[in-house]
C-alpha positions in Angstrom: 41.8 -11.7 37.6 41.4 -8.8 40.5 38.5 -9.2 42.6 37.2 -6.3 45.0 36.5 -7.1 48.5 33.0 -9.2 48.9 32.9 -9.8 45.6 32.0 -13.8 44.5 32.0 -15.4 41.2 29.3 -18.2 40.5 29.6 -22.3 40.8 30.9 -23.4 37.4 31.4 -26.9 35.4 35.0 -26.6 34.1 35.2 -27.2 30.1 39.0 -27.8 30.3 41.8 -28.0 33.4 41.8 -24.8 35.5 44.6 -23.7 37.5 44.9 -20.5 40.1 47.6 -19.0 41.9 46.6 -16.3 44.7 49.2 -13.5 44.1 47.5 -11.4 47.1 44.7 -11.7 49.2 42.4 -14.1 50.0 40.0 -16.9 47.9 37.5 -18.9 49.7 36.2 -22.0 47.7 32.8 -21.9 49.2 32.4 -25.4 51.4 35.9 -26.6 50.6 38.8 -24.2 51.4 40.2 -20.9 51.9 43.3 -19.8 49.9 46.3 -16.8 50.8 48.7 -15.5 48.6 51.0 -18.1 47.8 48.5 -20.9 47.5 47.7 -22.8 44.2 44.8 -25.0 43.0 44.0 -26.9 40.1 40.5 -28.1 38.9 40.4 -30.9 36.3 38.0 -30.8 33.2 34.7 -31.7 33.9 34.8 -30.8 37.6 32.4 -28.6 39.3 33.8 -25.3 41.3 31.5 -24.4 43.9 31.0 -20.4 44.3 34.5 -18.9 44.9 34.5 -15.3 47.1 37.1 -13.1 48.9 36.8 -11.0 51.7 39.5 -8.5 51.4 39.7 -8.7 47.6 42.7 -10.5 45.7 44.6 -11.0 42.6 44.6 -14.4 40.8 46.8 -16.1 37.9 44.4 -18.1 36.4 45.0 -20.5 33.4 41.0 -21.7 32.1 39.2 -22.8 29.7 36.9 -20.7 27.5 34.2 -23.2 27.6 33.1 -23.2 31.0 29.6 -23.4 32.1 27.7 -21.1 34.6 25.6 -23.4 37.0 22.9 -22.8 39.5 
């Protein structure tokens, strides 16, 4: 996934495990942490992921379920 500077992805509940490796740039998990190139994150099935956004843009390698649910 490539996110342009200033982009965001909405909060969602995972339908399966998700693994995310930041190849380039920055990714902020709002209210939790900020990831940079070389960082890794894993979220378990059923877990809630808050809004994710990037300040400078990023390139991510993600494995995820096709059954995630967007939440308000």
